[in-house]
MISE-567924 format. One line per field, with one value per residue: residue number from 1; x, y, z of N, C-alpha, C in turn. Coordinates in steps of 0.05 Angstrom, whole numbers, plus 5000, padded with zeros to 4 digits. Example, Ala and Ser with C-alpha at 12.3 -4.5 7.8 and 13.67 -1.06 7.14 Angstrom:
2
nr = (1|2) $
n.east = (5264|5257) $
n.north = (4886|4955) $
n.up = (5156|5142) $
ca.east = (5246|5273) $
ca.north = (4910|4979) $
ca.up = (5156|5143) $
c.east = (5264|5258) $
c.north = (4934|5001) $
c.up = (5156|5157) $
# end
This chain:
337
nr = (1|2|3|4|5|6|7|8|9|10|11|12|13|14|15|16|17|18|19|20|21|22|23|24|25|26|27|28|29|30|31|32|33|34|35|36|37|38|39|40|41|42|43|44|45|46|47|48|49|50|51|52|53|54|55|56|57|58|59|60|61|62|63|64|65|66|67|68|69|70|71|72|73|74|75|76|77|78|79|80|81|82|83|84|85|86|87|88|89|90|91|92|93|94|95|96|97|98|99|100|101|102|103|104|105|106|107|108|109|110|111|112|113|114|115|116|117|118|119|120|121|122|123|124|125|126|127|128|129|130|131|132|133|134|135|136|137|138|139|140|141|142|143|144|145|146|147|148|149|150|151|152|153|154|155|156|157|158|159|160|161|162|163|164|165|166|167|168|169|170|171|172|173|174|175|176|177|178|179|180|181|182|183|184|185|186|187|188|189|190|191|192|193|194|195|196|197|198|199|200|201|202|203|204|205|206|207|208|209|210|211|212|213|214|215|216|217|218|219|220|221|222|223|224|225|226|227|228|229|230|231|232|233|234|235|236|237|238|239|240|241|242|243|244|245|246|247|248|249|250|251|252|253|254|255|256|257|258|259|260|261|262|263|264|265|266|267|268|269|270|271|272|273|274|275|276|277|278|279|280|281|282|283|284|285|286|287|288|289|290|291|292|293|294|295|296|297|298|299|300|301|302|303|304|305|306|307|308|309|310|311|312|313|314|315|316|317|318|319|320|321|322|323|324|325|326|327|328|329|330|331|332|333|334|335|336|337) $
n.east = (6947|6985|7051|7095|7154|7219|7251|7304|7308|7338|7345|7358|7339|7284|7276|7283|7239|7198|7211|7200|7145|7124|7138|7102|7056|7026|7001|7038|7038|7072|7082|7112|7129|7150|7177|7168|7162|7108|7082|7033|7005|6970|6920|6885|6907|6942|6949|6969|7023|7044|7075|7123|7140|7149|7199|7235|7292|7287|7232|7184|7133|7071|7005|6935|6893|6837|6794|6750|6763|6824|6869|6854|6846|6864|6894|6936|6960|6973|6979|6958|6937|6960|6936|6963|6956|6983|7015|6983|6957|6915|6888|6927|6950|6924|6859|6820|6778|6729|6697|6641|6595|6539|6527|6561|6545|6553|6609|6618|6590|6616|6669|6660|6644|6689|6728|6707|6705|6758|6781|6757|6783|6780|6808|6800|6763|6699|6654|6602|6606|6584|6522|6488|6422|6359|6312|6304|6294|6316|6369|6429|6482|6540|6580|6637|6646|6636|6678|6721|6711|6721|6776|6793|6778|6812|6862|6858|6851|6884|6865|6859|6819|6758|6715|6658|6658|6619|6615|6654|6671|6681|6727|6780|6772|6753|6796|6835|6823|6814|6835|6822|6784|6716|6673|6607|6551|6511|6540|6573|6576|6586|6620|6652|6665|6694|6738|6762|6778|6813|6855|6883|6923|6906|6880|6821|6757|6711|6644|6598|6546|6475|6445|6481|6525|6579|6617|6604|6621|6676|6690|6680|6720|6762|6760|6780|6832|6853|6863|6907|6908|6917|6906|6859|6800|6752|6682|6631|6564|6513|6457|6398|6342|6283|6272|6246|6252|6303|6344|6376|6401|6454|6507|6548|6575|6600|6648|6689|6684|6698|6750|6771|6770|6796|6854|6848|6837|6780|6726|6671|6607|6565|6526|6496|6482|6444|6411|6390|6406|6411|6426|6475|6522|6524|6528|6575|6611|6605|6624|6679|6692|6682|6725|6734|6772|6765|6719|6662|6629|6571|6565|6535|6521|6470|6425|6371|6367|6397|6416|6417|6406|6398|6371|6406|6452|6503|6505|6558|6575|6556|6584|6636|6633|6623|6672|6707|6687|6696|6750|6760|6738|6772|6821|6810|6810|6861|6876|6886|6856) $
n.north = (3781|3721|3701|3655|3630|3610|3548|3558|3609|3662|3688|3742|3757|3750|3789|3835|3835|3840|3891|3924|3914|3935|3989|4002|4005|3960|3898|3843|3774|3720|3654|3598|3536|3466|3456|3500|3572|3615|3677|3723|3778|3833|3881|3937|3954|3915|3882|3916|3917|3870|3859|3885|3856|3804|3805|3802|3771|3704|3698|3654|3647|3685|3690|3705|3717|3680|3671|3709|3712|3723|3719|3677|3636|3577|3588|3624|3600|3537|3495|3467|3509|3512|3528|3554|3548|3564|3506|3475|3451|3467|3439|3405|3337|3320|3319|3368|3378|3422|3436|3446|3487|3520|3572|3608|3597|3595|3593|3544|3504|3511|3496|3443|3422|3433|3400|3349|3348|3355|3308|3271|3281|3329|3387|3441|3489|3511|3566|3613|3681|3727|3729|3722|3726|3706|3727|3787|3780|3734|3699|3735|3728|3728|3764|3802|3777|3724|3715|3717|3671|3634|3641|3622|3569|3553|3559|3520|3471|3472|3474|3506|3564|3584|3635|3676|3737|3794|3849|3903|3938|3908|3880|3887|3869|3816|3795|3794|3750|3704|3648|3635|3675|3675|3686|3692|3660|3698|3744|3738|3769|3819|3868|3908|3887|3842|3867|3889|3844|3826|3860|3845|3794|3744|3678|3667|3640|3630|3628|3600|3637|3632|3634|3635|3627|3583|3613|3664|3657|3650|3699|3731|3712|3731|3786|3788|3766|3803|3846|3833|3789|3722|3677|3639|3601|3563|3550|3504|3505|3491|3507|3546|3514|3486|3444|3423|3387|3383|3431|3463|3452|3411|3423|3382|3375|3423|3420|3389|3421|3473|3463|3449|3497|3533|3543|3542|3515|3473|3468|3433|3445|3406|3408|3457|3449|3408|3410|3373|3329|3274|3268|3289|3258|3219|3256|3282|3241|3234|3283|3281|3240|3267|3301|3341|3385|3392|3393|3424|3420|3420|3414|3394|3383|3379|3384|3398|3441|3480|3546|3560|3528|3475|3427|3409|3395|3351|3303|3293|3237|3216|3248|3231|3178|3186|3210|3167|3133|3165|3163|3117|3131|3174|3148|3115|3151|3168|3204|3234|3233) $
n.up = (8187|8175|8188|8167|8190|8168|8185|8196|8214|8251|8319|8316|8266|8275|8314|8283|8250|8289|8308|8263|8255|8302|8294|8255|8283|8292|8322|8346|8349|8375|8362|8381|8358|8360|8312|8278|8277|8283|8264|8283|8254|8272|8261|8234|8185|8169|8124|8085|8091|8073|8027|8041|8085|8064|8042|8083|8114|8133|8130|8106|8083|8074|8098|8095|8153|8162|8197|8240|8294|8316|8352|8387|8354|8314|8270|8279|8323|8322|8358|8422|8476|8542|8603|8660|8729|8784|8805|8775|8713|8660|8605|8591|8596|8642|8669|8698|8755|8776|8833|8878|8917|8886|8906|8956|9021|9078|9124|9149|9118|9069|9081|9095|9046|9015|9039|9026|8969|8957|8979|8945|8897|8868|8838|8840|8878|8871|8877|8887|8903|8886|8858|8798|8789|8762|8786|8823|8875|8893|8927|8929|8939|8983|8975|8991|9040|9028|8993|9028|9057|9018|9012|9062|9059|9018|9042|9080|9052|9007|8956|8893|8876|8844|8823|8807|8770|8764|8756|8732|8771|8815|8805|8826|8879|8873|8845|8884|8916|8886|8842|8790|8748|8737|8683|8675|8639|8629|8624|8581|8535|8556|8541|8562|8612|8595|8571|8616|8647|8612|8617|8661|8695|8713|8701|8661|8662|8614|8604|8558|8528|8540|8494|8453|8397|8378|8351|8371|8424|8417|8395|8439|8473|8444|8454|8507|8499|8463|8494|8522|8557|8551|8577|8577|8589|8559|8568|8562|8578|8566|8524|8507|8483|8449|8482|8545|8587|8609|8642|8608|8541|8536|8497|8472|8426|8419|8445|8415|8369|8385|8399|8350|8323|8357|8400|8453|8520|8538|8582|8613|8640|8666|8705|8703|8652|8649|8695|8730|8781|8773|8721|8715|8723|8678|8636|8648|8640|8585|8568|8578|8543|8496|8494|8532|8574|8626|8682|8711|8770|8811|8880|8940|9009|9029|8988|8985|9019|8997|8979|8926|8864|8882|8860|8820|8844|8866|8918|8967|8969|8922|8886|8897|8879|8825|8810|8815|8774|8730|8723|8693|8644|8630|8626|8583|8540|8538|8578|8644|8710) $
ca.east = (6960|7002|7077|7109|7183|7235|7263|7331|7307|7353|7332|7363|7320|7258|7274|7281|7210|7184|7216|7186|7116|7118|7140|7077|7033|7010|7006|7051|7035|7092|7075|7135|7125|7175|7190|7165|7151|7088|7076|7008|7006|6942|6915|6867|6922|6964|6952|6984|7052|7051|7098|7148|7149|7158|7227|7253|7305|7274|7204|7179|7108|7052|6978|6915|6878|6810|6774|6748|6778|6851|6887|6846|6842|6886|6911|6961|6972|6961|6981|6940|6946|6958|6934|6975|6946|7003|7027|6962|6955|6889|6892|6947|6940|6907|6832|6815|6750|6723|6672|6633|6568|6532|6530|6573|6523|6566|6636|6618|6582|6637|6692|6652|6644|6717|6741|6697|6713|6787|6786|6748|6801|6777|6832|6791|6738|6682|6633|6595|6602|6566|6505|6469|6397|6337|6294|6318|6288|6331|6394|6447|6509|6551|6599|6664|6646|6638|6705|6738|6706|6736|6805|6798|6776|6836|6884|6854|6852|6904|6852|6855|6791|6746|6690|6648|6658|6596|6616|6681|6678|6689|6749|6802|6764|6753|6824|6850|6816|6810|6857|6811|6760|6695|6654|6584|6537|6496|6559|6592|6579|6590|6647|6668|6676|6714|6762|6775|6792|6835|6876|6897|6938|6896|6864|6793|6740|6690|6622|6582|6520|6453|6434|6503|6538|6607|6631|6600|6638|6704|6694|6682|6747|6780|6760|6798|6859|6863|6871|6932|6907|6910|6901|6829|6789|6725|6664|6604|6546|6485|6443|6369|6328|6255|6270|6241|6256|6327|6346|6387|6411|6483|6517|6575|6589|6615|6675|6708|6682|6714|6778|6779|6772|6812|6875|6842|6825|6751|6714|6642|6591|6541|6506|6478|6473|6420|6394|6380|6430|6413|6436|6501|6543|6527|6537|6603|6626|6604|6641|6706|6695|6682|6750|6736|6797|6758|6690|6653|6607|6560|6564|6523|6514|6441|6415|6344|6370|6416|6405|6416|6410|6398|6364|6427|6476|6509|6514|6586|6580|6551|6607|6660|6629|6627|6701|6719|6679|6707|6778|6760|6734|6796|6842|6803|6816|6889|6879|6887|6838) $
ca.north = (3761|3701|3699|3630|3633|3587|3535|3568|3637|3667|3707|3769|3762|3753|3816|3856|3835|3851|3920|3937|3912|3955|4016|4006|4007|3935|3879|3819|3751|3701|3626|3581|3507|3451|3457|3525|3595|3629|3704|3735|3808|3840|3909|3943|3959|3896|3871|3936|3913|3843|3859|3893|3834|3780|3808|3800|3745|3686|3695|3634|3655|3701|3683|3721|3704|3678|3672|3735|3711|3720|3710|3652|3616|3559|3597|3635|3582|3511|3476|3473|3525|3501|3549|3547|3561|3553|3482|3460|3457|3462|3436|3384|3310|3316|3331|3381|3380|3445|3427|3462|3497|3542|3596|3605|3603|3602|3582|3515|3488|3513|3479|3415|3415|3434|3376|3325|3347|3351|3280|3256|3285|3354|3404|3469|3494|3532|3577|3640|3702|3746|3711|3733|3711|3715|3743|3805|3773|3710|3703|3747|3721|3741|3784|3800|3757|3698|3712|3711|3643|3619|3642|3605|3541|3548|3555|3494|3447|3475|3476|3531|3571|3598|3648|3693|3766|3805|3878|3913|3953|3888|3865|3887|3853|3787|3788|3790|3725|3680|3639|3638|3692|3665|3704|3675|3660|3723|3766|3730|3791|3844|3873|3925|3869|3826|3883|3893|3820|3823|3878|3834|3770|3718|3663|3673|3619|3644|3610|3605|3648|3612|3635|3643|3608|3578|3636|3685|3651|3654|3728|3743|3706|3749|3811|3784|3763|3828|3865|3824|3764|3699|3654|3637|3574|3563|3532|3497|3501|3486|3529|3544|3503|3482|3422|3433|3367|3391|3460|3472|3430|3411|3419|3370|3379|3448|3415|3385|3443|3495|3454|3450|3525|3548|3529|3546|3492|3474|3452|3430|3447|3390|3415|3477|3439|3391|3420|3350|3316|3247|3268|3301|3238|3210|3277|3287|3220|3241|3307|3271|3225|3287|3315|3363|3387|3394|3393|3441|3405|3431|3394|3405|3360|3379|3400|3409|3465|3498|3573|3563|3505|3449|3404|3399|3391|3324|3299|3285|3209|3213|3261|3213|3155|3196|3214|3141|3123|3182|3155|3097|3146|3189|3129|3105|3172|3176|3226|3227|3249) $
ca.up = (8170|8188|8176|8173|8188|8160|8208|8201|8223|8275|8337|8307|8244|8287|8327|8262|8242|8311|8309|8241|8260|8323|8282|8239|8301|8292|8343|8337|8367|8369|8370|8376|8360|8360|8286|8264|8291|8267|8274|8275|8253|8276|8260|8211|8160|8168|8097|8070|8095|8066|8008|8054|8103|8050|8035|8106|8117|8152|8124|8086|8068|8088|8091|8109|8174|8151|8218|8253|8320|8307|8373|8399|8333|8309|8248|8290|8342|8316|8380|8444|8499|8569|8622|8686|8754|8803|8795|8761|8685|8648|8577|8586|8597|8665|8669|8724|8763|8793|8847|8901|8917|8868|8921|8983|9040|9103|9125|9157|9095|9049|9090|9093|9017|9006|9048|9012|8941|8957|8983|8921|8875|8855|8839|8845|8893|8859|8895|8879|8923|8873|8843|8779|8791|8745|8802|8841|8903|8900|8942|8910|8947|9007|8965|9002|9062|9014|8983|9051|9063|8998|9019|9085|9049|9002|9061|9095|9034|8986|8930|8879|8877|8821|8830|8785|8770|8749|8753|8731|8796|8835|8795|8845|8902|8865|8838|8909|8930|8869|8825|8764|8748|8719|8670|8671|8614|8625|8619|8560|8516|8570|8529|8581|8632|8581|8568|8642|8655|8593|8626|8684|8687|8723|8681|8659|8651|8599|8598|8534|8534|8537|8466|8437|8380|8384|8340|8391|8447|8410|8392|8466|8482|8430|8469|8529|8489|8449|8514|8533|8573|8534|8595|8575|8588|8549|8583|8552|8600|8557|8511|8507|8459|8456|8502|8572|8607|8622|8646|8583|8524|8537|8470|8474|8400|8421|8455|8392|8350|8395|8398|8322|8315|8376|8415|8482|8533|8541|8604|8611|8664|8662|8725|8691|8626|8651|8717|8746|8791|8763|8694|8715|8720|8650|8618|8655|8626|8557|8564|8577|8518|8474|8493|8551|8590|8654|8689|8733|8782|8835|8902|8965|9027|9034|8965|8990|9035|8983|8972|8897|8847|8896|8844|8802|8860|8875|8946|8967|8963|8893|8873|8900|8862|8798|8805|8810|8748|8710|8719|8672|8619|8625|8617|8556|8520|8541|8597|8673|8726) $
c.east = (6978|7029|7089|7139|7197|7247|7290|7332|7321|7337|7335|7343|7291|7255|7271|7252|7194|7187|7200|7156|7108|7119|7114|7053|7015|7018|7018|7047|7054|7084|7097|7128|7151|7191|7190|7156|7132|7082|7048|7010|6977|6939|6899|6882|6944|6970|6969|7014|7061|7075|7124|7158|7160|7187|7246|7266|7290|7245|7200|7155|7090|7024|6958|6902|6849|6788|6773|6762|6806|6870|6880|6842|6867|6903|6937|6975|6960|6962|6965|6953|6941|6958|6944|6964|6963|7016|7007|6960|6928|6893|6914|6934|6920|6881|6827|6785|6748|6696|6667|6605|6563|6537|6543|6552|6534|6592|6635|6611|6604|6661|6685|6653|6673|6732|6733|6706|6743|6794|6778|6766|6798|6803|6826|6766|6723|6661|6628|6591|6584|6548|6486|6444|6376|6318|6311|6313|6302|6357|6416|6477|6519|6572|6626|6666|6649|6666|6725|6735|6721|6766|6811|6796|6801|6860|6882|6859|6874|6892|6854|6825|6783|6720|6683|6651|6635|6599|6646|6690|6687|6714|6772|6796|6765|6781|6840|6846|6816|6835|6848|6786|6740|6678|6630|6570|6523|6514|6578|6596|6578|6618|6664|6681|6698|6740|6777|6790|6815|6859|6890|6907|6926|6879|6835|6778|6715|6668|6607|6555|6497|6441|6456|6515|6567|6624|6628|6619|6667|6710|6695|6710|6767|6782|6780|6827|6870|6871|6895|6932|6898|6907|6870|6821|6760|6708|6638|6586|6516|6473|6413|6359|6299|6251|6266|6244|6282|6328|6356|6392|6441|6494|6546|6590|6606|6644|6694|6707|6700|6744|6789|6785|6793|6833|6869|6831|6795|6742|6684|6629|6565|6519|6486|6467|6448|6401|6382|6404|6433|6425|6465|6523|6545|6537|6566|6621|6627|6622|6670|6711|6696|6708|6753|6761|6791|6728|6685|6627|6598|6556|6553|6515|6484|6427|6388|6344|6387|6402|6402|6422|6413|6391|6386|6453|6479|6515|6543|6592|6576|6574|6631|6657|6633|6657|6715|6712|6691|6736|6780|6756|6759|6818|6836|6809|6844|6894|6881|6868|6851) $
c.north = (3743|3700|3673|3634|3607|3574|3546|3597|3641|3686|3736|3776|3765|3780|3838|3858|3847|3881|3934|3936|3932|3983|4022|4009|3983|3918|3854|3797|3729|3673|3608|3551|3492|3453|3485|3547|3609|3656|3713|3765|3818|3871|3915|3945|3938|3886|3890|3930|3885|3842|3867|3870|3810|3781|3805|3772|3729|3681|3675|3640|3671|3694|3701|3704|3704|3681|3700|3736|3704|3709|3683|3630|3599|3568|3608|3615|3554|3491|3485|3491|3510|3524|3540|3563|3550|3529|3465|3470|3449|3462|3416|3356|3306|3332|3342|3383|3403|3439|3444|3471|3518|3569|3590|3615|3611|3587|3552|3497|3488|3495|3450|3405|3413|3409|3352|3325|3344|3321|3263|3260|3311|3371|3434|3468|3516|3541|3606|3659|3723|3729|3726|3716|3723|3733|3761|3798|3748|3718|3712|3742|3738|3762|3781|3780|3729|3694|3706|3682|3626|3618|3624|3575|3534|3543|3528|3470|3448|3475|3504|3538|3587|3610|3669|3722|3776|3834|3887|3927|3934|3873|3864|3869|3823|3778|3781|3762|3700|3673|3640|3655|3681|3687|3686|3678|3686|3746|3759|3753|3819|3853|3891|3906|3851|3842|3886|3868|3814|3840|3868|3806|3744|3704|3669|3649|3633|3624|3619|3616|3629|3612|3642|3620|3603|3602|3660|3682|3658|3684|3742|3737|3724|3777|3810|3783|3788|3849|3856|3798|3741|3674|3650|3608|3577|3543|3528|3490|3497|3511|3525|3534|3499|3459|3433|3412|3374|3421|3474|3448|3431|3403|3408|3371|3405|3442|3409|3408|3466|3488|3454|3478|3541|3531|3529|3520|3495|3456|3451|3431|3432|3397|3435|3467|3423|3399|3398|3334|3288|3246|3279|3281|3228|3231|3285|3266|3226|3264|3299|3256|3244|3303|3338|3362|3389|3394|3413|3429|3418|3409|3408|3382|3357|3395|3412|3435|3486|3524|3576|3536|3479|3425|3392|3392|3361|3323|3288|3256|3204|3225|3243|3189|3163|3199|3188|3130|3140|3175|3135|3111|3161|3171|3119|3125|3182|3199|3216|3245|3253) $
c.up = (8186|8173|8186|8169|8180|8185|8216|8211|8250|8293|8328|8284|8254|8300|8306|8253|8264|8312|8287|8246|8281|8312|8267|8257|8301|8316|8332|8358|8357|8379|8362|8380|8361|8335|8273|8284|8272|8280|8265|8276|8252|8276|8234|8185|8156|8140|8079|8070|8086|8047|8021|8072|8088|8043|8058|8107|8139|8147|8101|8070|8086|8078|8106|8131|8165|8173|8231|8281|8313|8328|8385|8379|8328|8285|8257|8307|8338|8339|8405|8465|8524|8589|8649|8709|8777|8791|8778|8732|8674|8618|8570|8588|8620|8662|8697|8729|8783|8807|8871|8898|8895|8881|8948|9003|9068|9104|9131|9134|9074|9056|9088|9064|9007|9014|9032|8983|8938|8960|8959|8897|8859|8858|8844|8862|8879|8879|8888|8903|8912|8854|8824|8779|8773|8761|8821|8870|8912|8914|8922|8918|8970|9000|8980|9024|9050|9003|9005|9059|9043|9004|9043|9077|9033|9021|9075|9077|9014|8958|8919|8879|8851|8830|8808|8791|8753|8741|8752|8757|8818|8827|8815|8869|8895|8858|8862|8921|8912|8852|8795|8766|8728|8709|8663|8645|8608|8618|8596|8540|8530|8563|8547|8602|8620|8578|8594|8651|8635|8600|8651|8677|8695|8701|8684|8648|8640|8592|8573|8541|8526|8509|8446|8420|8389|8374|8359|8415|8441|8406|8419|8478|8469|8443|8492|8519|8476|8469|8530|8549|8556|8551|8598|8574|8579|8565|8569|8575|8592|8545|8512|8481|8467|8476|8530|8594|8623|8624|8620|8565|8524|8510|8471|8447|8400|8430|8432|8372|8359|8394|8369|8313|8332|8390|8445|8494|8537|8564|8600|8638|8660|8682|8714|8664|8627|8673|8734|8755|8779|8735|8692|8710|8691|8631|8623|8640|8596|8550|8561|8551|8494|8473|8513|8567|8620|8657|8711|8744|8807|8856|8927|8983|9031|9012|8970|9006|9021|8976|8942|8884|8861|8878|8826|8817|8868|8905|8945|8960|8934|8877|8874|8882|8833|8792|8800|8783|8725|8704|8696|8645|8611|8614|8589|8534|8523|8559|8625|8688|8754) $
# end
């Protein structure tokens, strides 16, 4: 249930409510806005205590939570979440671009890409050290060696890094090297993995599953939040439909829809959404117009030689041109790139 406090509620009155909720074994989520404080009381028996709570000083009204996703929904927290990664904010006025190769291949190529995307204005370096591939015979990633290359690229450029976690057993290793932990589309409903990243503090970028609804995505985010980590970034990366010209169908309506339902920031991955480099730039522009808080773009200097996803990777010069053109879109919607 949701408890709306009176504007005049004191800190002491709030602490009394917190104490009582904890005694009942329920979870309390405090959301402080500029004018009001809203409390979310979560637990199987929360409704039983509604009559007791309404009598507390400072309580204005109590309402049930209608959506199944309680912590990531706007009912508890009506204002937007801004996820902080060092000095960088995701979900604020600035639009962040996460760029780099699909897979980390070797140190020289990674450093070359890191330098070029940094110069073009990217704020994060992306690169996969563990690669979930459809075929067991495809390149599976360099694993820890690749993570060390990411760390070296970060030290050289100052870019924050994001990489994918596939297995809970690798969490400690990935946690050591990355700034944002990515959960890929194939693992969106790997609930054991979601619980594990929920038990640590680093931000998590959660990609929408290829056959998942927006509700499914938000419920997966709820798994992470319910285990204590609310630093979650949602990612639309395209879903499977009957269309076969593009790799997936990039569902840009998911951006405003997710923002309507949830307070979490949303980024878009047009590279996986379309699978063709020539379509990445127009869909990136459309994503910003739809309200995306960031973009994830695949970049490679020699796409024809890439170990993974070469056809959807932008060459550095194309990426730089796209970044310049995106500045106009960002300005038009009141954002910065």
